DRENVEXMAR-122872 format. One record per residue (C-alpha): residue number from 0; residue in three letters; x, y, z. Coordinates in pm, 1 decimal. Each point is the difference from the previous one (the first is absolute). Layout:
N
pt n NUM; res ALA; u X; v Y; w Z .
...
END
This chain:
378
pt n 0; res MET; u 7743.5; v 8062.5; w 6534.6 .
pt n 1; res SER; u 225.3; v 303.4; w 25.0 .
pt n 2; res LEU; u -101.9; v 364.8; w -7.8 .
pt n 3; res PRO; u 120.5; v 268.2; w -242.5 .
pt n 4; res LEU; u 252.5; v 256.9; w 122.0 .
pt n 5; res SER; u -267.1; v 270.0; w -14.5 .
pt n 6; res GLN; u -171.7; v -164.2; w 298.7 .
pt n 7; res LEU; u 311.7; v -27.0; w 217.9 .
pt n 8; res PRO; u 118.3; v 252.2; w 258.7 .
pt n 9; res PHE; u 315.4; v 207.5; w -28.4 .
pt n 10; res VAL; u 177.1; v 286.0; w 173.0 .
pt n 11; res GLU; u 146.2; v 256.3; w -235.0 .
pt n 12; res GLY; u 375.9; v 17.2; w 28.2 .
pt n 13; res ILE; u 30.4; v -308.4; w 224.5 .
pt n 14; res LEU; u -163.1; v -303.6; w -163.6 .
pt n 15; res SER; u -188.7; v -26.9; w -327.3 .
pt n 16; res ALA; u -294.3; v -228.4; w -70.8 .
pt n 17; res ARG; u 236.1; v -217.1; w -207.2 .
pt n 18; res GLN; u 233.6; v -36.7; w 298.0 .
pt n 19; res VAL; u -292.6; v -88.3; w 227.9 .
pt n 20; res ALA; u -107.4; v -266.4; w -252.4 .
pt n 21; res ASP; u 353.8; v -138.5; w -6.5 .
pt n 22; res SER; u 8.4; v -30.4; w 379.4 .
pt n 23; res ALA; u -339.4; v -173.3; w 8.2 .
pt n 24; res ALA; u 122.9; v -241.0; w -268.0 .
pt n 25; res ALA; u 315.4; v -63.2; w 205.0 .
pt n 26; res ILE; u -217.6; v -104.4; w 295.5 .
pt n 27; res ALA; u -211.2; v -224.3; w -222.4 .
pt n 28; res ALA; u 317.5; v -161.2; w -139.6 .
pt n 29; res MET; u 87.0; v -121.7; w 351.3 .
pt n 30; res GLN; u -351.0; v -137.0; w 65.4 .
pt n 31; res GLU; u -15.0; v -374.5; w 57.6 .
pt n 32; res PRO; u -214.9; v -220.9; w -229.2 .
pt n 33; res TRP; u -276.4; v -38.0; w 259.8 .
pt n 34; res GLY; u -29.2; v 378.5; w 50.2 .
pt n 35; res ALA; u 218.7; v 63.5; w 305.9 .
pt n 36; res VAL; u 235.6; v 298.5; w -3.6 .
pt n 37; res PRO; u 320.2; v -65.1; w 198.5 .
pt n 38; res TRP; u 225.9; v 268.0; w 143.7 .
pt n 39; res THR; u 238.3; v -80.7; w -283.9 .
pt n 40; res THR; u 50.8; v -299.2; w -228.3 .
pt n 41; res GLY; u 51.3; v -313.2; w 210.3 .
pt n 42; res GLU; u -84.0; v 177.2; w 327.1 .
pt n 43; res HIS; u -296.8; v -42.7; w 232.0 .
pt n 44; res VAL; u -347.0; v 151.9; w -26.1 .
pt n 45; res ASP; u -196.8; v 177.1; w 269.5 .
pt n 46; res ILE; u -360.8; v 100.0; w -55.5 .
pt n 47; res TRP; u 44.9; v 370.5; w 88.3 .
pt n 48; res ASN; u 271.8; v 63.8; w -257.1 .
pt n 49; res HIS; u -175.3; v -230.4; w -246.2 .
pt n 50; res VAL; u -319.0; v 210.6; w 20.6 .
pt n 51; res GLU; u 199.8; v 320.5; w -37.4 .
pt n 52; res ALA; u 157.3; v -146.7; w -313.9 .
pt n 53; res ALA; u -347.0; v -82.9; w -134.6 .
pt n 54; res MET; u -110.9; v 359.2; w 63.9 .
pt n 55; res ALA; u 305.7; v 133.6; w -182.2 .
pt n 56; res MET; u -38.9; v -235.6; w -296.2 .
pt n 57; res LEU; u -362.1; v 111.7; w -36.3 .
pt n 58; res VAL; u 102.5; v 367.5; w 5.3 .
pt n 59; res GLY; u 282.4; v -74.8; w -243.5 .
pt n 60; res GLY; u -229.0; v -163.3; w -254.5 .
pt n 61; res GLN; u 73.1; v -368.7; w 72.2 .
pt n 62; res VAL; u -365.5; v -85.5; w 65.6 .
pt n 63; res ASP; u 14.3; v -374.9; w -64.0 .
pt n 64; res ALA; u 310.3; v -43.5; w 216.3 .
pt n 65; res ALA; u -162.0; v 199.9; w 280.8 .
pt n 66; res GLU; u -317.7; v -205.7; w -6.6 .
pt n 67; res ALA; u 197.2; v -324.8; w -9.1 .
pt n 68; res ALA; u 177.6; v 123.5; w 311.9 .
pt n 69; res TYR; u -330.0; v 61.7; w 176.2 .
pt n 70; res ALA; u -138.4; v -337.7; w -109.4 .
pt n 71; res TRP; u 291.8; v -175.9; w 170.6 .
pt n 72; res VAL; u -43.5; v 169.5; w 340.2 .
pt n 73; res PRO; u -302.9; v -202.3; w 125.8 .
pt n 74; res THR; u 178.6; v -326.3; w -79.0 .
pt n 75; res MET; u 245.6; v 68.2; w 284.1 .
pt n 76; res GLN; u -255.7; v 107.1; w 262.1 .
pt n 77; res HIS; u -23.9; v -200.7; w 322.2 .
pt n 78; res ALA; u -334.5; v -137.3; w 116.6 .
pt n 79; res ASP; u -16.0; v 263.3; w 275.3 .
pt n 80; res GLY; u 28.2; v 283.8; w -255.4 .
pt n 81; res SER; u 368.9; v 80.9; w 51.9 .
pt n 82; res TRP; u 291.9; v -29.0; w -242.0 .
pt n 83; res PRO; u 347.8; v -143.9; w 59.0 .
pt n 84; res MET; u 297.9; v 222.9; w 62.9 .
pt n 85; res LYS; u 224.3; v -137.6; w -273.2 .
pt n 86; res ILE; u -65.2; v -202.6; w -317.4 .
pt n 87; res VAL; u 262.2; v -164.8; w -221.0 .
pt n 88; res GLY; u -79.9; v -178.2; w -324.8 .
pt n 89; res GLY; u -372.1; v 22.6; w 66.6 .
pt n 90; res ILE; u 34.2; v -175.5; w 338.6 .
pt n 91; res ALA; u -3.4; v 157.3; w 345.4 .
pt n 92; res ASP; u 358.4; v 11.3; w 125.6 .
pt n 93; res ASP; u -90.7; v 183.0; w 324.2 .
pt n 94; res ASP; u -359.8; v -92.0; w 72.5 .
pt n 95; res ARG; u -44.6; v 234.0; w 296.4 .
pt n 96; res PRO; u -301.4; v 223.6; w -61.3 .
pt n 97; res ASP; u 91.6; v 367.8; w -39.4 .
pt n 98; res VAL; u -248.4; v 278.7; w 71.5 .
pt n 99; res ASN; u 128.7; v 255.0; w -251.0 .
pt n 100; res MET; u 19.8; v -258.5; w -278.6 .
pt n 101; res SER; u -354.2; v -107.3; w 82.9 .
pt n 102; res ALA; u -146.2; v 350.4; w -14.3 .
pt n 103; res TYR; u 148.7; v 157.8; w -311.4 .
pt n 104; res LEU; u -212.5; v -178.7; w -261.1 .
pt n 105; res ALA; u -277.3; v 242.8; w 98.1 .
pt n 106; res VAL; u 210.4; v 294.5; w -120.8 .
pt n 107; res GLY; u 84.6; v -177.3; w -323.7 .
pt n 108; res LEU; u -361.6; v -90.6; w -67.2 .
pt n 109; res TRP; u -121.8; v 355.4; w 64.7 .
pt n 110; res HIS; u 275.8; v 132.5; w -225.4 .
pt n 111; res HIS; u -106.4; v -241.6; w -275.4 .
pt n 112; res TRP; u -357.2; v 126.2; w 33.4 .
pt n 113; res LEU; u 111.9; v 362.2; w -33.0 .
pt n 114; res VAL; u 198.1; v -75.8; w -315.6 .
pt n 115; res ARG; u -216.2; v -263.2; w -173.5 .
pt n 116; res ARG; u -353.1; v 36.1; w 148.2 .
pt n 117; res ASP; u -46.8; v -376.1; w -33.1 .
pt n 118; res PHE; u -273.6; v -97.8; w 246.9 .
pt n 119; res GLY; u 25.5; v -369.8; w -83.3 .
pt n 120; res PHE; u 369.5; v 6.8; w 91.3 .
pt n 121; res LEU; u -91.8; v 142.8; w 342.1 .
pt n 122; res GLN; u -262.4; v -266.1; w 56.4 .
pt n 123; res ARG; u 244.5; v -279.8; w -82.2 .
pt n 124; res HIS; u 264.8; v 121.6; w 242.5 .
pt n 125; res TRP; u -219.7; v 136.7; w 277.6 .
pt n 126; res PRO; u -19.8; v -329.5; w 196.5 .
pt n 127; res SER; u 380.3; v -6.7; w 29.3 .
pt n 128; res VAL; u 18.0; v 364.6; w 108.6 .
pt n 129; res SER; u -281.3; v -46.3; w 249.8 .
pt n 130; res ALA; u 150.8; v -311.3; w 158.8 .
pt n 131; res GLY; u 341.5; v 164.7; w 11.5 .
pt n 132; res LEU; u -118.4; v 315.3; w 176.9 .
pt n 133; res ASP; u -215.5; v -199.2; w 242.3 .
pt n 134; res TRP; u 312.5; v -188.6; w 102.7 .
pt n 135; res VAL; u 210.2; v 317.5; w 24.4 .
pt n 136; res VAL; u -255.4; v 170.2; w 225.1 .
pt n 137; res SER; u 1.8; v -306.4; w 225.9 .
pt n 138; res GLN; u 369.9; v 69.1; w 65.1 .
pt n 139; res GLN; u -53.0; v 347.4; w 147.5 .
pt n 140; res LEU; u 178.1; v 60.8; w 328.7 .
pt n 141; res PRO; u -158.3; v 181.3; w 296.2 .
pt n 142; res PHE; u 167.9; v 333.9; w -80.4 .
pt n 143; res GLY; u -120.3; v -7.0; w -361.1 .
pt n 144; res GLY; u 305.6; v -120.4; w -193.9 .
pt n 145; res ILE; u -14.1; v -323.9; w -199.0 .
pt n 146; res ARG; u 224.9; v -279.3; w 126.3 .
pt n 147; res TYR; u 270.3; v -108.0; w -245.3 .
pt n 148; res THR; u -92.6; v -370.7; w 10.3 .
pt n 149; res PRO; u -247.2; v -194.0; w 216.5 .
pt n 150; res THR; u 280.2; v -127.5; w 223.8 .
pt n 151; res GLU; u 169.2; v 335.7; w 65.9 .
pt n 152; res GLU; u -144.5; v 262.8; w 230.5 .
pt n 153; res PHE; u 143.6; v 305.8; w -171.3 .
pt n 154; res ALA; u -100.9; v 221.9; w -290.1 .
pt n 155; res LEU; u 214.1; v 160.6; w -269.9 .
pt n 156; res LEU; u -67.5; v 364.7; w -77.4 .
pt n 157; res THR; u 68.9; v -24.1; w -373.5 .
pt n 158; res GLY; u -225.4; v -302.7; w -44.1 .
pt n 159; res SER; u -277.6; v 141.7; w 216.1 .
pt n 160; res SER; u 13.4; v 330.0; w -190.8 .
pt n 161; res SER; u -42.0; v -189.5; w -326.7 .
pt n 162; res ILE; u -283.9; v -203.9; w 149.8 .
pt n 163; res TYR; u -179.3; v 325.3; w 81.1 .
pt n 164; res GLN; u -8.4; v 74.2; w -374.0 .
pt n 165; res SER; u -109.0; v -357.5; w -71.8 .
pt n 166; res LEU; u -292.7; v 25.5; w 240.7 .
pt n 167; res ARG; u -113.8; v 324.4; w -161.9 .
pt n 168; res ALA; u 19.6; v -168.0; w -340.9 .
pt n 169; res GLY; u -188.2; v -300.0; w 136.5 .
pt n 170; res VAL; u -279.8; v 218.9; w 135.1 .
pt n 171; res ALA; u -24.2; v 182.1; w -334.8 .
pt n 172; res LEU; u -30.5; v -335.8; w -178.1 .
pt n 173; res ALA; u -257.4; v -120.2; w 251.5 .
pt n 174; res GLU; u -214.5; v 307.6; w -60.1 .
pt n 175; res LEU; u 25.0; v -41.9; w -376.0 .
pt n 176; res LEU; u -96.3; v -368.2; w 26.2 .
pt n 177; res ASP; u -275.1; v 68.7; w 257.5 .
pt n 178; res ASP; u 165.0; v -223.6; w 260.5 .
pt n 179; res PRO; u 48.6; v 226.0; w 306.3 .
pt n 180; res GLN; u 293.4; v -76.8; w 231.7 .
pt n 181; res PRO; u -45.9; v 205.2; w 319.4 .
pt n 182; res GLU; u 268.8; v -197.4; w 185.5 .
pt n 183; res TRP; u 259.6; v 109.9; w -252.9 .
pt n 184; res GLU; u -104.2; v 360.8; w 54.2 .
pt n 185; res LEU; u 34.2; v -31.4; w 376.4 .
pt n 186; res ALA; u 333.3; v -177.3; w -33.0 .
pt n 187; res GLY; u 116.5; v 274.1; w -236.0 .
pt n 188; res GLY; u -98.6; v 264.7; w 250.4 .
pt n 189; res ARG; u 199.3; v -166.4; w 274.6 .
pt n 190; res LEU; u 294.7; v -61.3; w -229.7 .
pt n 191; res GLY; u 11.2; v 355.5; w -131.8 .
pt n 192; res HIS; u -4.3; v 136.5; w 354.1 .
pt n 193; res ALA; u 288.3; v -229.0; w 97.6 .
pt n 194; res VAL; u 207.7; v 111.6; w -300.4 .
pt n 195; res ARG; u -66.6; v 367.3; w 71.2 .
pt n 196; res GLU; u 26.7; v 7.5; w 376.7 .
pt n 197; res HIS; u 184.8; v -309.5; w 124.3 .
pt n 198; res ARG; u 286.6; v -69.1; w -238.1 .
pt n 199; res ASP; u 216.0; v -70.6; w 305.3 .
pt n 200; res LEU; u -201.0; v -318.5; w 61.7 .
pt n 201; res PHE; u 104.7; v -158.9; w -327.9 .
pt n 202; res GLU; u 318.0; v -206.4; w -24.1 .
pt n 203; res ASP; u 293.1; v 239.2; w -29.9 .
pt n 204; res LYS; u 119.6; v -3.1; w -361.4 .
pt n 205; res SER; u 78.4; v 372.1; w -10.0 .
pt n 206; res THR; u 334.2; v -54.9; w -169.7 .
pt n 207; res TYR; u -194.9; v -88.0; w -318.9 .
pt n 208; res SER; u -131.3; v 281.9; w -216.8 .
pt n 209; res MET; u -324.9; v -188.2; w -62.0 .
pt n 210; res ASP; u -101.1; v 41.8; w 362.8 .
pt n 211; res TRP; u 52.1; v 374.4; w -43.3 .
pt n 212; res TYR; u -216.6; v 70.4; w -304.7 .
pt n 213; res TYR; u -251.0; v -287.8; w -8.6 .
pt n 214; res PRO; u -245.7; v 154.0; w 250.0 .
pt n 215; res VAL; u -38.2; v 275.8; w -261.0 .
pt n 216; res LEU; u 4.4; v -225.1; w -306.9 .
pt n 217; res GLY; u -263.3; v -232.7; w 149.1 .
pt n 218; res GLY; u -226.9; v 296.7; w 67.8 .
pt n 219; res ALA; u -37.9; v -10.6; w 378.4 .
pt n 220; res VAL; u 202.9; v 319.9; w 50.5 .
pt n 221; res ARG; u -89.3; v 304.7; w -205.5 .
pt n 222; res GLY; u 12.1; v 379.1; w 18.7 .
pt n 223; res ARG; u 240.3; v 187.9; w 225.8 .
pt n 224; res ALA; u 84.9; v -314.4; w 195.3 .
pt n 225; res ALA; u 113.2; v -170.0; w -320.7 .
pt n 226; res TYR; u 223.0; v 291.7; w -100.4 .
pt n 227; res ASP; u 152.8; v 8.9; w 345.9 .
pt n 228; res LEU; u 61.4; v -375.1; w -4.4 .
pt n 229; res LEU; u 180.5; v 12.6; w -335.0 .
pt n 230; res GLU; u 205.0; v 302.2; w 102.4 .
pt n 231; res SER; u 104.6; v -170.5; w 324.5 .
pt n 232; res ARG; u 238.2; v -241.7; w -174.5 .
pt n 233; res TRP; u 42.9; v 146.3; w -347.6 .
pt n 234; res ASP; u 371.2; v 61.1; w 45.5 .
pt n 235; res ASP; u 52.8; v -347.9; w 147.2 .
pt n 236; res PHE; u -124.3; v -176.2; w -310.9 .
pt n 237; res VAL; u -0.9; v 226.0; w -306.7 .
pt n 238; res VAL; u 324.3; v 12.1; w -201.9 .
pt n 239; res PRO; u -27.7; v 288.1; w -249.6 .
pt n 240; res GLY; u 47.5; v -111.6; w -358.3 .
pt n 241; res LEU; u -18.8; v -372.9; w 80.2 .
pt n 242; res GLY; u -325.0; v -85.3; w 182.4 .
pt n 243; res ILE; u -58.6; v -116.3; w 355.2 .
pt n 244; res ARG; u 178.0; v -241.8; w 227.1 .
pt n 245; res CYS; u -166.0; v -329.2; w 80.1 .
pt n 246; res VAL; u 168.0; v -1.4; w 343.4 .
pt n 247; res ASP; u 120.1; v 313.3; w 175.3 .
pt n 248; res THR; u 337.9; v -151.1; w 94.0 .
pt n 249; res ASN; u 106.8; v -111.4; w -348.8 .
pt n 250; res PRO; u 111.1; v 197.3; w -309.7 .
pt n 251; res TRP; u -248.6; v -189.0; w -216.3 .
pt n 252; res VAL; u -285.7; v 160.1; w -191.6 .
pt n 253; res THR; u -282.7; v -214.3; w -136.2 .
pt n 254; res GLY; u -233.9; v 75.8; w -286.0 .
pt n 255; res ALA; u -324.6; v -146.3; w 132.9 .
pt n 256; res GLU; u 18.1; v 190.4; w 328.8 .
pt n 257; res THR; u 84.4; v 320.8; w -187.7 .
pt n 258; res CYS; u -306.6; v -34.6; w -220.9 .
pt n 259; res GLU; u -223.6; v -82.7; w 295.5 .
pt n 260; res LEU; u 114.9; v 315.4; w 177.8 .
pt n 261; res ALA; u -73.7; v 191.9; w -320.8 .
pt n 262; res MET; u -355.3; v -137.8; w 6.0 .
pt n 263; res ALA; u -37.0; v 92.8; w 367.9 .
pt n 264; res LEU; u 104.6; v 357.3; w -86.8 .
pt n 265; res ASP; u -241.5; v 2.0; w -293.2 .
pt n 266; res ALA; u -281.0; v -96.2; w 239.0 .
pt n 267; res LEU; u 79.3; v 319.2; w 194.5 .
pt n 268; res GLY; u 13.2; v 214.0; w -312.1 .
pt n 269; res ASP; u 378.3; v 44.4; w 24.2 .
pt n 270; res HIS; u 57.2; v -63.4; w -367.9 .
pt n 271; res ARG; u 329.9; v 187.0; w -26.4 .
pt n 272; res ARG; u 187.1; v -226.7; w 237.6 .
pt n 273; res ALA; u -184.2; v -308.3; w -128.9 .
pt n 274; res LEU; u 106.3; v 69.9; w -358.2 .
pt n 275; res GLY; u 353.4; v 68.0; w 118.1 .
pt n 276; res LEU; u 24.4; v -339.5; w 166.8 .
pt n 277; res LEU; u -143.0; v -180.2; w -302.5 .
pt n 278; res ALA; u 257.9; v 170.5; w -220.0 .
pt n 279; res ASP; u 284.8; v -66.2; w 244.6 .
pt n 280; res MET; u -47.0; v -378.5; w 1.7 .
pt n 281; res GLN; u 10.4; v -40.5; w -377.2 .
pt n 282; res HIS; u 373.5; v -77.1; w 24.4 .
pt n 283; res LEU; u -122.1; v -351.4; w 88.7 .
pt n 284; res ARG; u -171.2; v -42.9; w -337.5 .
pt n 285; res GLU; u 129.9; v -219.8; w -281.8 .
pt n 286; res PRO; u -71.9; v 91.8; w -365.7 .
pt n 287; res ASP; u -236.4; v -298.0; w -34.4 .
pt n 288; res GLY; u -222.4; v 119.4; w 288.2 .
pt n 289; res ARG; u 134.0; v -219.8; w 280.1 .
pt n 290; res TYR; u 106.1; v 153.7; w 330.2 .
pt n 291; res TRP; u 279.8; v -85.0; w 237.2 .
pt n 292; res THR; u -114.9; v -38.0; w 360.5 .
pt n 293; res GLY; u 245.9; v 250.6; w 143.7 .
pt n 294; res TRP; u 334.2; v 178.1; w -0.9 .
pt n 295; res VAL; u 273.2; v 3.6; w 264.3 .
pt n 296; res PHE; u 156.8; v 345.6; w -5.5 .
pt n 297; res ASP; u 318.9; v 138.5; w 145.4 .
pt n 298; res ASP; u -94.9; v 216.3; w 298.0 .
pt n 299; res GLY; u 358.2; v 67.9; w 98.4 .
pt n 300; res THR; u -1.3; v -232.2; w 301.3 .
pt n 301; res PRO; u 250.8; v -285.1; w 48.1 .
pt n 302; res HIS; u -127.6; v -321.6; w -154.8 .
pt n 303; res GLU; u 284.2; v -250.7; w 45.7 .
pt n 304; res GLY; u 22.2; v -106.2; w -362.2 .
pt n 305; res GLU; u -374.0; v -36.0; w -57.1 .
pt n 306; res PRO; u -84.1; v 119.8; w -352.3 .
pt n 307; res ARG; u -165.9; v 337.3; w -45.6 .
pt n 308; res ASP; u -162.5; v 160.0; w -303.2 .
pt n 309; res VAL; u -144.0; v -334.3; w -109.4 .
pt n 310; res HIS; u -343.7; v -149.8; w -58.6 .
pt n 311; res TRP; u -107.6; v -227.3; w 283.9 .
pt n 312; res PRO; u -145.7; v -256.3; w 5.2 .
pt n 313; res VAL; u 115.2; v -94.8; w -349.2 .
pt n 314; res GLU; u -353.9; v -53.5; w -124.4 .
pt n 315; res HIS; u -287.8; v 169.6; w -178.7 .
pt n 316; res THR; u -321.3; v -24.1; w 200.7 .
pt n 317; res THR; u -360.8; v -0.5; w -111.0 .
pt n 318; res TYR; u -109.7; v 187.0; w 311.6 .
pt n 319; res THR; u 233.0; v 291.0; w -79.1 .
pt n 320; res ALA; u -132.4; v 31.6; w -354.6 .
pt n 321; res ALA; u -354.5; v -27.8; w 135.3 .
pt n 322; res ALA; u 53.0; v 281.3; w 251.1 .
pt n 323; res VAL; u 138.6; v 220.9; w -276.7 .
pt n 324; res ILE; u -302.4; v -58.9; w -224.2 .
pt n 325; res LEU; u -248.2; v 70.2; w 279.3 .
pt n 326; res ALA; u 189.6; v 317.1; w 95.0 .
pt n 327; res VAL; u -4.9; v 116.0; w -362.9 .
pt n 328; res ASP; u -374.8; v -59.7; w -11.2 .
pt n 329; res ALA; u -53.4; v 193.0; w 322.9 .
pt n 330; res LEU; u 217.4; v 293.7; w -105.6 .
pt n 331; res GLY; u -114.4; v -6.4; w -360.5 .
pt n 332; res GLY; u -339.3; v 94.8; w 136.5 .
pt n 333; res VAL; u 134.0; v 345.8; w 86.0 .
pt n 334; res ALA; u 13.0; v 75.5; w -373.1 .
pt n 335; res GLY; u -280.3; v -232.3; w -110.7 .
pt n 336; res HIS; u 224.5; v -277.5; w -130.4 .
pt n 337; res SER; u -128.2; v -281.8; w 219.8 .
pt n 338; res THR; u -245.4; v -288.0; w 22.8 .
pt n 339; res ALA; u -323.4; v -15.4; w 197.8 .
pt n 340; res GLY; u 192.4; v -188.4; w 269.2 .
pt n 341; res SER; u 251.4; v 277.4; w 63.1 .
pt n 342; res GLY; u -156.6; v 100.4; w 331.2 .
pt n 343; res ILE; u 33.0; v -344.5; w 160.3 .
pt n 344; res MET; u 267.2; v 116.9; w 248.6 .
pt n 345; res ARG; u -168.0; v 334.0; w 57.5 .
pt n 346; res GLY; u -314.1; v -189.2; w 100.8 .
pt n 347; res THR; u -221.5; v 247.1; w -182.1 .
pt n 348; res SER; u -236.6; v -273.6; w -120.7 .
pt n 349; res LEU; u -38.0; v -171.5; w 338.0 .
pt n 350; res GLY; u -244.4; v 229.6; w 178.2 .
pt n 351; res GLN; u 42.1; v 119.3; w 357.1 .
pt n 352; res HIS; u 273.9; v -115.4; w 231.9 .
pt n 353; res PHE; u -76.6; v -208.8; w 307.4 .
pt n 354; res GLY; u 112.7; v 266.2; w 249.4 .
pt n 355; res GLU; u -334.2; v 74.1; w 157.4 .
pt n 356; res LEU; u -77.2; v -369.7; w 33.5 .
pt n 357; res ALA; u 290.2; v -40.4; w 240.8 .
pt n 358; res LEU; u -164.7; v 247.7; w 231.7 .
pt n 359; res GLU; u -340.9; v -163.8; w -34.7 .
pt n 360; res CYS; u 136.3; v -340.4; w 98.1 .
pt n 361; res GLY; u 194.1; v 142.9; w 293.2 .
pt n 362; res CYS; u 343.2; v -92.4; w -133.4 .
pt n 363; res ALA; u 142.4; v 347.5; w 33.7 .
pt n 364; res SER; u -18.4; v 2.3; w 376.3 .
pt n 365; res SER; u 42.6; v -359.7; w 98.9 .
pt n 366; res ASP; u 307.7; v -12.0; w 224.2 .
pt n 367; res GLU; u -78.4; v -363.7; w 75.7 .
pt n 368; res ARG; u 26.2; v -95.5; w -368.9 .
pt n 369; res ILE; u 317.8; v 200.6; w -45.9 .
pt n 370; res SER; u 171.9; v -152.8; w 300.4 .
pt n 371; res GLY; u -57.7; v -348.8; w -137.6 .
pt n 372; res VAL; u 304.5; v 15.3; w -227.9 .
pt n 373; res ALA; u 207.1; v 271.1; w 165.3 .
pt n 374; res GLY; u 248.2; v -260.9; w 112.8 .
pt n 375; res ARG; u 92.3; v -78.1; w -362.9 .
pt n 376; res THR; u 122.2; v 352.2; w -78.7 .
pt n 377; res ALA; u 361.7; v 104.3; w 12.1 .
END
């Protein structure tokens, strides 16, 4: 089943509903027969980007493809509730369990509920979400971050920020399904406090733009603190007219990161800059709706023969097209041209944050917990 253009989001002057439909169809065209959505044709699959692709296909009218994508996810789940880091050809290629991969189905399922209001769909997928979040919470470190894998005693800020959103989505689902999960709420409180107050205790990945904006995108940081955080490195990452750098040291802008920053700005009500970023990255679009991953630009620095002003990698990625569609849905809401899932990154449907719970469980003042991983920080 596909939806008519009248039900699809658009942003006047940037992307039409027809263009959104084309991008959703481009994602679906790269979907594997069993439902998995790889990064690009012939590449690997990870559950986080796969779920994001399912969300985008749903928004873009590819309902059957989106639901086939969701149906495949439980088939790859480990017995302990986790999911593998990397899947190739429907088989785990890197079987290490990954916390962020194992949490994000909750966001996708809540998003599907907002758009489709299909209670039976929730009931079918709830056991997978529940087992996944139970496992993720079991990986929480003493200071509140979520360890990257069970064998590594460090947490990643980007992943933990995304997990914060996943826990909020999981709690919203639990309330809807009358299956309370107080441990998720407590874990979310501790995690949110860590993301707001102890970012120095996460593994240092500050050269990546995702570590800069994800505390805002995931919802743990809001208000004045969020504005200040985004302003703190705006000039390091934002390239006017092109998008944002993936890494602060390289003249390389990437479409997915640009759209995610646009959604973070939208969550703060900064629609002017969000719309500007969405417009700026459209140079990565192909006429058929596919998107290049990124663009290496000439910043005037010596580059020893390395090509500049070229697309790199030489590939069109499903996750870039997915980020564009979700950003269009979020920003289309400003003018009423959006779906019922457009607030998924704003968190407007998820109820209260977990902030006060951190104080109730004593996480905000526990020097003993914080010192437990201090040795891992740079």
